[in-house]
Structures are given as C-alpha cells and as structure tokens.
MARBAVEX-963058 format. One record per residue: residue in one letter; x, y, z of N, C-alpha, C, CB in turn. Coordinates in pm, whole numbers, plus 50000, padded with zeros to 5 digits. Glycine has a CB too. Example, Ala and Ser with C-alpha at 12.3 -4.5 7.8 and 13.67 -1.06 7.14 Angstrom:
2
a513194943150780512304955050780513204967050780511314955350905;s512854977550708513674989450714512905000350787514084994050572;
END
This chain:
434
m736006584928421737236591228467736946605328522738276591928353;d737516608628637737406622328687738176631628595737926623328833;k737726644028590738406653728504739766657328560737546666428488;s740726659228470742046663528512742006678428542743106660428403;i743056683428605743136697828634743166705828504744376701028719;i743756700028399743786706928269742366708628215744656699228167;q741586698028221740206698828172739386708728254739546685028175;l739556708328385738786717528471739086732128438739106714828619;v740366735328420740736749128391740316753128249742266751028409;d740506744028155740136747028016738636749228001740586735827924;e737836743328089736386744628079735816756428157735736731928127;l736666763728228736176775628298735656785928198737306781928386;p734476791628223733926801428128734706814528129732456804128161;a734866820128010735536833127999734606844428042736026835527855;d733306842228026732346852728062730986846428089732246863427950;n730526847328211729166843628247728776851928369729036828228276;i727666848828434727226857428544728196856828662725836853328589;t728806845128685729806844028792730976853428766730306829528805;v731466853328642732596861828606732216876528617733086858628463;k731036880028572730586894028580730506898828725729216895728511;v729966890128812729836893828953731216895729016729036883029030;l732146886828988733496888129044734196900528992734336875729013;k733986903728865734566916128810733976928328877734336916828658;a732696927528910732036938828976732636941429114730536936328989;l733206931129177733776932729310735246936929307733656919729387;d735766939729188737156944129175737406956929255737506946329028;y736366964929275736576977729346736946975329492735306986329338;v736626963529546736966960329685738436956029694736046949129740;a738916948629594740316944229590740856947029450740466928929626;p741176959529422741536963629285742716955729227741866978429282;g742506950529105743566943929032743986930329085744726952529031;e743276925029186743686912229245743346900329156743016910329379;w742246901329082741766889329012741616891828864740426884829069;n742226883128786741976882328643741406868628615743286884828560;n740416868028529739776855228501740636847128403738356857328443;l741686840928459742586833028375741926819828338743926830428448;v741706817628210741156804928163742126798928061739736806928100;g742056785828046743006778827960744246775328041743386787427836;f744556762428049745646758128137746996763628092745706742828142;d747256763427962748536768727914748656783627943748696766027764;n747556790927931747576805227964747926807228111746206811827933;n747396798528197747726799328339749216796728363746886789228419;i749756786828293751186783928309752026796128270751596771628222;r751706802128156752476813828109752356825328208751986818327970;a751126828028254750906839428343751546837328480749416842128358;i751476825228532751946822428667753466820628673751276809928721;t754056814228571755496811328574756326820828490755736797328527;g755686827528393756426836028301757126828228192757436844028377;e756896815028185757536806528084756896808627947757436791728124;s757716808127843757206809027706757696797427619757626822327643;d758676789727669759206778327595758156767227590760526773227659;a757746763227469756676753327453757036739927517756376751227304;k758306735927508758706723127565758636723427718760126719527520;v759036734527776758966735827921757506736227967759716748527969;i756676743327892755256743927925754646730027921754516753327828;q755026722027821754516708327813754966699927932754966701827681;k756226701727973756716694528090755926698328215758206697328111;i755626711328227754856716028343753446710128338754796731628345;r752846709828219751516703728203751526689228251751066704328056;d752496681628200752556667428234752766665328384753686660628156;r753676673128441753946671528584752746676028667755216679628625;a752056686528623750876691428696749786680828700750336704228631;v749596673828589748586663228585748916652328686748486657028442;t750176648328690750616637928785750426642528929752086634228760;l750836654728958750706660029094749246661029136751376673729105;y748406665629044746986667429076746316654029107746256674228958;q746696643729033746066630629050746576623229173746286622228927;d747706627329227748266620629344747436624129468749756624529363;p746736614529528745866617729641746606623329762745116605429682;q747906620729771748666625829885748816641029882750036619329888;n748636647229766748816661729755747576669729795749196665229614;g746416663429796745216670429841744556679529740745536678329959;y745066679829616744496688929515743076684829478745386689129390;q742876672129448741536667529411740556669329525741576652829367;a741006666629647740126668129764739686682629780740836663329891;a740596692129755740256706329764739206710129659741516715029748;i739416705629536738436708229430737076702629469738906702229296;k737066690629525735806684129559735006692429661736066670129615;v735666697729764734916705329864734446718729806735776707629991;y735246724829719734806737229653733556734529568735926743129566;q733576723629493732436720329409731216716629492732786708829314;t731436709129598730326704529682729616716229748730826694829788;i730376725829801729736737029872728896745429777730806745829940;d729336747029653728546754929558727276747729516729386758229434;k727376734629494726176727029455725146727029567726556712529417;a725606724729690724686724529803724136738429832725386719029927;d724946748529805724536762329831723336766229745725696771829805;t723216760329629722066763229543720776759329614722186755729409;a720776748029684719596743829759719296753729871719786729729817;m720356758429939720186768530044719566781229987721536771630110;a720076785529872719586797929811718126796529773720426801529689;t717736785029724716346782729687715456784029810716166768929623;a715916778429922715146779330045715016793830091715786770930154;a716136801230084716106815130127715196823430038717516820930126;l715256821229908714436828929815712966825529832714876826329670;a712666812729854711286808729877710736815330001711176793529889;n711556816630104711126823130226710806837830202712186821630334;k711676844530122711426858630092710126860530016712596864530012;v709876851529921708616852429847707456850429943708576841929733;g707606840830035706546838130132706266850030220706906826330216;e707286857830254707096869430339706376880730267708426874330390;k706616882230137706146894130068704846892129991707216898829974;i704496879429962703276877029886702376868029969703586870529746;g701226873330010700356866730106699966852530070699146874530123;f699526850229947699016836929915700106826329907698256837429785;l701376830329914702456820629920703036819530061703566824429821;s702316824530159702856824830294703096810830350701916832330385;f702446800730292702676787030339704136782930326701806777330263;l704886789430235706296786030216707106788130342706876794130102;t706666797630426707436800530548707386788830645706906813230615;k706436780030628706326768630718707336757630685704916762930711;v707856757730562708746746930521710136751630484708146739530405;t710396764430489711726769530457712266777630574711696778030328;p713586777330597714136784930710714126799830683715556780330739;k714196807430791714296821930777715586825430702714256829030915;a715536835630619716686838730533717946841830613716356850530444;d717806849230724718996852830801719676840530859718636862530913;v718896831130908719456818830962720136810930850718366810331031;t719416809430739719966802230624721276808230578718976802330509;q721286821430562722466828330509723636827630607722146842730478;s723336828430734724396828030835725086814430837723816831230974;i724286803830833724846790330831725636788230703723726779730844;d725076793230593725736792130463727136798130468724896799130354;l727236810330517728546817130521729516809830614728366831630567;a729036805730731729926799030826730456785930768729186796330958;l729606778630695730036766130633731026768530521728836758430581;k730866779530448731816782730342733196785930401731316794630258;i733206792330516734486794830583735126781630624734296803930708;a734306772430677734826759330716735446752130596733706750630777;v734776752830481735286746630360736586753230316734246747430247;e736656766330326737886773330287739056769030374737686788630298;i738806767230504739866762630595740316748530556739366762830742;i739356739830527739676726030490740506725730361738386717830472;a740046733130260740756733430132742156739430148739956741430027;f742266750230224743566756630247744556746730308743406768830340;c744106739230408745006729830475745396718330382744346724330602;k744466713830301744796703230205745836708030104743526698530132;l745696720330057746616725629957748006728430014746056738329897;n748066730430145749336734130206749946723130291749146746430289;g749406710830275749996699430343749846699530494751426698630310;i748826706530544748566706830688747636695130720747926720630733;p748066685630803747336673030819745886674630864748056664430918;q745636683630958744276685731010743856700230987744196682231161;p742566702630960742096716530942742466725131062740556716830919;n743126736331035743646744831141743196759331118745196744031148;p742136763731188741606777231166742636788331188740436779631257;q743516786631286744476797231314745516798631204745156794731446;e746006787131153746936787531039746286794430921747386773330999;f745026791130897744306797230786744156812230806742926790730769;a743756816330927743546830530954744836838530934743026832531097;n745966832730975747256839530955747566841330807748386831631023;s747306830930728747566831830584746606841530517747456818030519;l745336841230559744346850330503744776864830523742966847930568;a745286867830641745686881630673746956885830601745866883130822;n747836876230572749166879930522749496875230380750176874530613;n748856864430334749296858230208748226856730102749856845030237;y746966858030136745926855530037745956866029927744546855330104;q745866861329802745856870329688745186863429570747286874729652;n745056870629459744516865329334743136858929356745486854929274;a742926847029298741606840629306741206837629450741606827629224;s742176834329535741866831229675741306843529746743116826129748;l741906855029723741446867129789740076871529737742446878429771;i739866871129606738576875529553737466866229600738616876129400;r737786853529623736766844229675736326848529815737326829629680;m737266852429899736916856930034736206870530033738166857730121;v736606879029939735906891829922734466889229881736626900629817;a734266880129786732916876829742732106870829856732956867029623;l732736862929941732046857230055731506868130147732976847930133;v732336878030176731916889030262730786897030196733106898330293;c730946899930066729976908529998728666901429966730586913729870;l728786889629904727596882829851726876874329954727976874129734;d727626868730048727016860130149726886866830285727816847430163;g727536878530300727466885530427726716898630419728836888030478;i727366908730363726816922330366725526923630285727836932230314;l725506918330163724356920430076723066914630134724626914229940;p723056902130180721806896730233721526900330378721806882030220;l722566902730460722376904430604722566918730653723316895430677;g723146927330569723326941130608724656943830673722236945230701;p724926956530705726236960430760726616953230889726256975330785;d725596949230968725896942531095725886927331078724876946631202;f726296922530960726226908230930727036899731027726716905830790;l728176904831074729006896931164728286894031296730326904231192;a727616904131349726876902131474725716892331454726356915631528;k725036893431339723926884331311724406869931301723226888431180;i725506867931229726026854431211726496848731345727176854231110;q727196856931423727656852531554726486848131641728446863731624;s725416855831638724226852631717723596839531672723196863931707;v723546837431540722906825331487723716812831520722736826531335;i725006813031489725766800631504726126797631649727036801231420;s726266808031733726566805431874725356799831947727046818231943;g724176803231896722956798131960722286787131880721986809231981;a722986782031780722386772131691722156758931762723256769931568;d721026752731731720716739431782721446729131697719186736931782;t722206720531763723026710931688722206702231595723796702131784;s721076697431642720246688731559719706696031437719096683031640;a719406709131453718906716931340719996718931236718366730631387;v721216722131282722326724031189722636710931117723586729231264;a722516699831188722826686731130721886683031015722756675931238;q720726689731007719786687230898719946697330784718356687630950;n720846706730803721066716830700721626710430573722026727830751;p721086713630453721536707130328723026708630301720766712730212;v723576720430326725006722430301725846714630402725366737530307;f725416714830528726116707130631726136692330594725456709230768;l725006687130549724926673030511725856669930394723486669330475;a725976679530301726806677330182728286676430217726576688430081;i728736684530314730156684930346730486678030478730636699230350;n729506671330536729656665230668730906656630680728436656930699;n731166648430580732306639230587733646646430584732246629430473;s733666658730534734916666230527735186674130655734886675730408;l734156676230736734306684130858734976675730967732936689430907;p735936681431039736576673931148735616672331265737856681031193;g735806661431339734946658831455734226645631441733946670031473;n733886639731555733226626631556731716627431574733796618231666;s731216639331598729776640931621729326654331564729436640031773;p728026656131542727536669231496727946680531590726026669031483;s727996677631719728396687931816729846692131794728206682931960;d730726682231769732136685231742732266693531614732966672131728;k731516689831514731586696731385731076711131397730786689031279;l729996713031474729496726531497730536734931572728176726131577;g731266728331664732326735331735733406740131639732936726331841;f733766731731541734766735731441734236747331356735136723831350;i732956746931319732366757631239732426770831316730886754231201;n732086770431445732186782431529733616787531538731656779531669;q734546778231558735966781931569736446788331439736826769431602;g736036782631327736436788231198735926802331178735936779431086;f734646804431209734076817831193734776827831284732566817731222;n734996823931408735646833031503737056836731459735696826631642;s737726827531390739116830131350739226840831242739756817231300;v738156843131164738226852731053737376865031075737816846030925;q736716866031189735876877931213736696890731206735196876931350;g737896890231264738746902231263739106906431123740006899831343;w739466896931038739836900230899738636906030825740366887930826;m737476900030843736266905130775735936919130822735076895830801;n736006921430951735706934631005736686945130951735756934331159;n737986941430943738986950630890738746953530742740396944930910;l738336943430666738066945430524736946955630505737686932130456;v735876954230582734736963530571735166977630612733556958730659;a735926978530721736356991730770737306998430671737036990330908;k738196990730614739206996230523738617000630390740296985930497;t737646993030339737106995830205735807003730208736886983030131;g735127003730323733857011030333732737004630254734037025130287;i732796991730228731756985230148730426984930224732186970930110;t729366987030150728006987030204727116978930110727467001630222;p725926975030155725006968130064724726976429939723696964930135;q724596989629957724266998329843725436999329744723887012329893;s726667000129795727807001229703727996988129625729107004829780;i727766976929693727876964029624726836963229514727696952229724;s725596966529547724516966129448724796975329331723176969829513;s725326987229361725636996929255726676991429159726127010029316;h727736985629213728786980229126728326967929050730036976829208;l727476959829113726896948429041726076953328922726016939929134;g725376964428941724546970028836725326974628714723766981428889;n726636976728731727476980528616727766968628525728786986628665;f727566956428577727906944428501726696935728468728906936328577;i725716935628557724506927728531723286936128562724496914728614;q722206933328491720976940928510720216934928627720106940828380;i719986942828730719266938328848717866944128844719996942428979;a716876935228832715496939728816714846943328949714676929128746;d715336937929059714726940029190715726947429279714296926529255;d715276958329342716196965829428716136961029573715866980729422;n715406950229600715416944229734716656935529746714106936029760;l717596939829827718906933529827718886919129877719836941429910;d717896915629964717846901730008717446892529893716866900130126;f716556897429805716216889729685717426888429593715046896329610;v718166899429576719336899329488720366889229538719966913529480;a720596889029669721576879829727721166865329704721736882529877;a719886862129727719426848429707719506844629560717996846829759;f719186854229472719276851629328720716848529287718736863529248;l721666856429339723076854229304723566840829357723946865629360;d723076836829474723436823729526723016812529431722816821629663;q721856814429369721336804129280722026804029144719866806129260;t722536815429101723006816528963724516817428949722406828528900;t725246817929060726706818729051727346806729120727226831929113;n728566803629079729346793029145730766798229169729376779829058;y730846809629238732146816229251733116808029336731956830029313;y732606799929427733526791729507734216781429419732786784829623;e733456774429338734046764329249734956770829145732936756229179;h734486781829083735246788428976736616793129028734456800428920;t736606800829135737886805829188738656794829259737636817629284;g737946784829312738626773529376739486765929277737616764229441;i738936763529158739706756929052740936765229017738826754628926;q740766778429010741906787028977742956786929088741426801428953;t742516786329213743456785629325744256772729321742716786729459;v743566761529300744236748629294745186748129174743206737129285;a744756753529060745606753728941746886761428968744846759928822;r746786772929032747986780929063748926772829154747586794329132;s748376766429253749196758829348749906747129279748336753629463;v749166739529197749766727829133750766732029025748666718729073;i750496743028955751426747928853752736752528917750786759528773;l752646759529028753866764129095754696752329146753516773429211;q754026742029199754766730229243755396723029125753846720729322;a754616721629017755136714928897756316722628839754026713528792;y756216735928837757286744228782758576742528861756856759028781;t758466742128992759646740129077760316726829045759256740729225;l759516716329032760066703029003760666702328863758986692529019;v759996708628766760486708328628761806715928617759446714428532;k761906727228683763176734828680764326726428736763046748028761;e764066719328844765096710828903765436699228809764646705429040;e764406693828745764616682828649765456687428531763256677428600;i765166699228478765936704728366767386707128407765306717828315;k767566711928528768916714428579769706701428588768846721228717;q769056690828637769726677928650770016671828513768876668428733;e769096673328419769296667928284770496674528216768036669828199;a770666687428243771786694728182773126689628233771656709728209;q773116683528351774366678728410774666664128374774306680228560;k773686657328312773886643228276774746642028152772536636228255;p775556631328140776296628928017775336625227904777346617828037;i775746628127780774906625127664774816610027646775476631827536;q773606604727632773416590527616773476586527470772096586227677;d773746573827447773776568427312772346565827268774626555327305;v771766575427199770366574727159770116563027066769946587627093;s771056560026978770856549226882770716535826952771996548826782;s771496533727058771406520927128770106519927204772586519227224;a769616531327255768326531127324767216527727227768056544527390;a767276533627108766256530927007766296516226967766446539826884;k767526510826955767666496926917767016487827021769136493326898;s767196491327149766626483327255765106483327247767076488427390;d764506495027219763056496127207762546487427094762636510627186;n763256487426981762816480026863762836464926885763676483526744;t763676460326978763786445926999762956441327119765236442027019;q762086449927169761226445927280760386433727241760306457627323;y759876433927118759126422627065759916416726948757686426827020;a760336404326962761126397826857760626383526839762656397826893;v760936377926723760566364026696761136355126806761066359526556;s760306345526853760626336126960760526342227100762026330626940;k760206355327107760056361927236758766357327304760066377427219;t758836354427434757636351027510756956363827556757986341927632;v755686364827527754936376927560753606372827623754696385727434;e752856382827670751486380727715750566387127613751246386427858;v749476380427581748546385127478747176387027540748466375027359;w746566398427513745256401727569744136394827493745046416927568;d743266388127567742066381827509740866390127553741926366627555;g740286397427458739176406327490737936399027537738836414627372;d737726386927488736546379227530736686374327674736326367327436;e737866369127705738106364027840738526375027937739176353127835;e738866386827882739306398327962740496394428052738136403828048;d741486387927988742656383728063743836382227966742386370428139;w745056381028023746266379527944746676364727940747416388228003;y747146360227822747606346527805749026346727749746646338527711;q749836337127794751216336427747751296330327607752056328127845;g752216335727528752436330527394753826334227347751376335727297;t754206328827231755486332527170755236338627033756436320127159;i756086348326998755956354826868756586346026761756626368926870;e755796342526658756266334026549756706342226427755166324126508;k755946353126400756246361626284755936376126323755416357226157;i756566385326250756326399626272756176406426136757476406226354;q755116414226122754926422726004754536436626053753826416925907;e755526445626050755346459226101754846458826245754346467226011;d753636463626273753156463826411752176452426439752496477226442;q752226441926358751396430126377752276418126414750566427026250;f751756409826503752556398826556751736385826550753006401926701;y752356375526490751706362526481752156354426601752036355226346;v751196350726690751566344526816751026330326827751066352826933;h751806322126897751386308526931751186308127082752446297726883;y749976304227127749656304127270750246291627336748126304627292;l750956293727446751586282627517750506273627577752536287927627;g750626260527548749656251027600748456248827511749186255327732;y748426255527396747306254227303747826249527167746526267827290;g746956243127090747336238426958747496249926860746306228526907;s748086246826744748366257126643747106263226584749216251326532;s745956256526604744706262126551744336275226619743576252026567;y744936277726736744656290226808745626301426770744706287826958;d746656298026691747616308326651746886319526579748726302326560;e747336332026598746656343226534747556355426529745346346526609;w747126364926444747786378026436747136387326538747676384026291;v747956394826611747456404826707748236417726689747556399726854;g747626428626726748286441626718749146444426840747266452726701;e750046454026827750966457226937750216461827062751946468126893;d749016467527042748226472327156747816460927249746986479527106;d747806448627195747306437327273748376427527316746276430027193;i749646431427311750706422827365751576430927460751576416827250;r752226423627550753116430427645754166420527695752306436427765;t755246426127747756226418127821756096421927967757696420327767;r756526413028054756386415928197757546409928274755056410428251;d758166418128358759276413728442758766412428585760486423628434;l758456400328626757876398228759758856401128872757396384028771;r760136402028840761126404728945760926418529006762546403428890;s760416428128928760236441728979758776444729010760766451728879;a757916434429006756486436529026756126437429174755686425428959;d754996443929203754496444529340753706431829370753616457129361;d753016431729484752286419729525751146416329431751756421529665;n750676426329355749596423929259750116419829122748746436429246;g751456419529108752026415628980752246427128884751166405528915;y752156439628933752306451328846753606458728878751096460728862;a754156465528776755396473128793755296486028713756636464828748;v756056496028753756126508628678756636505828538757036519128751;g755986511628438756366509628299755616498328232757826506928291;q754866490828309754156479228254752886483528181753816469328365;k752606476828070751346479027999750226471328069751466474727850;v749076477928084747906471428143746666475228064747746475328293;k745586468628092744276472328040743456477928155743566460227972;c742756489028129741946495428233740506496628183742516509428272;w739576493028268738166493228231737576507128250737386482928314;d736806511828151736106524628158734606521828162736476533928036;d733976524828276732536522028291731706530028192732086525228432;d732086542628168731286551128078731286545627936731826565428078;q732446541727887732556536727750732336521627741733916540227693;e732316515027857732176500427862733216493727770730746496227822;a734456497527793735546492327710736836492027790735726500927581;w737766483527745739106482827803740046491827723739626468227806;y740846499727794741816508527729743226504727771741526523427763;s744156505627677745556502627708746226514527774746326498727580;a747046511627873747736522227946749056516728000746856527828063;t749936525728039751176521628106751176527428247752436526228026;i751716519928340751776524128479752926534028496751956511928574;q752606545828549753616556228573754096556328718753056569928536;q753166553928811753516554028953752666543629024753316568129017;i753166538829139752416529429222752456534429367753006514929211;q751266534929429751176538329571750186528629635750736553229592;g750706518529703749836508629766749026501129663748916515329867;q747706502329676746786495529584746306504929473745586490029661;q746976516229456746586525729352747696527129248746246539429414;y747266529029122748196529529010747886541828925748106516528924;f748946549528895748786561428813749066557628668749736573028861;l748056559328582748126554528444748236565728343746926546128414;r748936562928234748896571328114748336562728001750336577228078;y747236567227945746566559427841747306560627709745106563927826;i747546549327647748286548927521747436555227410748676534327483;g748016565127343747296572127237746556584527284746346562927173;y746636587527415745966599227471747006608227538744866595027573;d746706621227544747676630227607747566629527759747456644727559;s748436636827827748566635527972747356640728048749786642828018;s746456648127982745276653328053744356642028096744516663227965;y744526630028037743696618628073744346609828180743396610227950;d745576613028219746256605228323745396604828449747656611228355;e745436593528519744636592628641745106581328730743166590728607;w744706582328859744926571528955743736562128950745126577129098;v744006549128951742946539028954743296528629060742746532328814;d742266521329104742476510629202742926497829130741186508029284;s743486488729206744016476429147742936467929079744706468229254;d741696468829130740636460529071740116465928939739496459229166;e740636477628896740186483428769741116479828653740086498428782;i742246473328684743206470428577743466455328570744536478028601;r743966451228453744356437228430745786436928374743356430128332;
END
C-alpha cells in the first residue's frame, strides 16, 4: 500500500540536516517557514481548529481527497520525491567531478562525469519544471503552464512553497554557480544538446511527467519554465542581497562545514538533503487540509440543518443485517472466493452457515469478517457497490484483508480497511479485490 498523506506528514523529521539547512535560509524569507510535523498539528496550525471531532473529520476527508487520483495530490508528491532521489545521482556526479579537478590521481573521473556547472544548471532547470508540474496538479490546471506558475510564484507563494523556491535559488543556484548563476544556466540550457539532456539521470527519472512528445519538446518546456521564473529569481537576489558567502555563513550557524570551497559544499548538500520532498509533502498537506476543511465545514453546516433521526431504529436495522435464514455470501480463504449460503444459527459474532448446493457436511461456523450481504441492483458492471464488504489482497503481507467500498470511479475503488483507521484508506484496481 502507498503511504497516506497522514503517514507521510507524521514521518517528516523534526530535526535533521534538511531541516537545519532550511532554517539557515530563514534570513532570506524571515518567518515564512516553520517545520510543521505531525498531521494533527498541521490541521490545528492551518485551520485554527481545536475540536477533536472536527479534526478527526478533517483527517478522514483529507485521506479520501489525497487518495483520489483526480485531485493530483499523489502525483505531486511523486514528482517531488522523484526529483530528490534522482538529484542525489546528479550530486554524486558533480562532486566526483570536483574531486577529479582538484586531486591529480583522480583526474580520470572527469572523463566519466559531467562538468559541475552543466550538471548544476540542468539540475536547477529540471527542478523548476517539476515545481511547475506539481503546482498545476495541485491547482487543477490540466496541463503544465509556466506562466500561471510564474504569476502565482510572484504573488501567492508562501510557507513551505516559498522556502522551497528560496532553497532552489540558494542551494542549487547561487552557492554552486556564483552570483551570475542565471546567466550560466541560461547559457547551458539554451545551448544544450537534446540527446545529451535526454541521457541526464534526473531527466530520465521525470521524463514521463514532462509535457511533450519528444526530447526536443520536453527540452523546450524546460527552457520555457526557466525563462518564466528568471525575473522572480533576479528580484529575490536583488531584494535580499544574498551571496554565496552570506549563504555559507548562515549555513555555518546550523551545520558544521569542514570545507570552505562552496562548490564542494553545494554538491555535499545535494547529496545529504531532500528539501524538495520534505517541503513538497508540507505543501501538499496544506493544500489537502484546506480543501478538506472547506468540505467538512459545509458538511457540519448541512448536518445542523437536518432533522434528528431515530437512532434506535437505525441501530435495529444494523443488528438485523445478519439473521437466521438470511442468504449471505461466505468467504472461502482456500478458494479465494465468495460462496452463497444461509445462516442457520447465530452466537454473538459467529454464524453457522449452510452452503447452497452443498451437503450438510460442509456446514460450518464463520466469523462476521468472512460473511457479507450484497445488493446487485446497485452494483456496477463488476458487481461492486458503495458500502459493500470486499476482500483486498496485500502483496507485502501476502494476505487478504476485509474492507468496505467508500467510493467508485471507473475501475478503481476507494477502500476503508475494517479494523484500521482512515490513514490506511486507499484506491485499488478492480483486479485487487474480490
């Protein structure tokens, strides 16, 4: 199972080298970023809610929204994670090249690794492309649109999103390439050979996410993306006066830097930090929490206007879901399929069933987890309906788990696992359930 947004946020580190580096850059965007970890803490900080029941509703709705592929939340997380993982390979190449330049007997490394400036320039341009893609996915923009992104960057970016772009300028631009980093990057990508870029490890990692039908089209989008944010980057440098030396100095307040060669420091930070993934998760969490909060507030408002229901009659209906003589479906773990039967006896949550078409020698006691009722009148073409109990296969555990269908979209089903909280909710394909 892919991790839920709750798990991703709860697993964010409170303090590591990535967090220290981002804190060191606070002087560029003072007070913009707090390292919010823990999903409930994010809900409280973002919405101002303190009611535990409302927070739980927001949690549940956020899980559902995150898992819905139409919202683009998972896709945004994926590109943030992919760019950081691939970037580590880029950083290794850049660092190997620096070692090759400075230590004679390792000079052979320069034959197999790209020049650091070229590596770093492509790295930064690809990160901008990823930011544009993620931004459009989070904001429901069907196709990556550099101009829409540039407008939002200039007027709306804040919190984790803003510090991510600040870190991009500082750690991937100024620190390794110097004050004239924009001119260097422009020179590299405008004159880049398409076939060479197509072999770049980061490009290969995110290739499927880049718009365009050919490497040439994709390189054109990368150029367009970089050009769209040059003005914002230039204004940030002019407004804040950031330099390689000031960045290094502030980094030194949080982490011990053993080498004062800034190109080495930049390559080292590329290898040891994952600021795109870390802040990307926080950006997605903020977006999904705000959407969930809006929906929950409307839901609470509507519930307040509903007449009071007869709770006792509802409870009575639930209790009679399984009754003696009731026809049910019974799960056979060996055959991995459901068989029809009738309930002969009931003892608490155990049911003695007789299988239709089989002799009494097959009669047996089964637990509630392994029986279900099914109304085919409301089922889809696959025989499934919202509210129906199903079994879902887990490859990791090599076991079938009971779940109920919460939503249906085409051939995909959103499940809540029985006995597990909403953080395990997920979308699965039709071939994964029975």
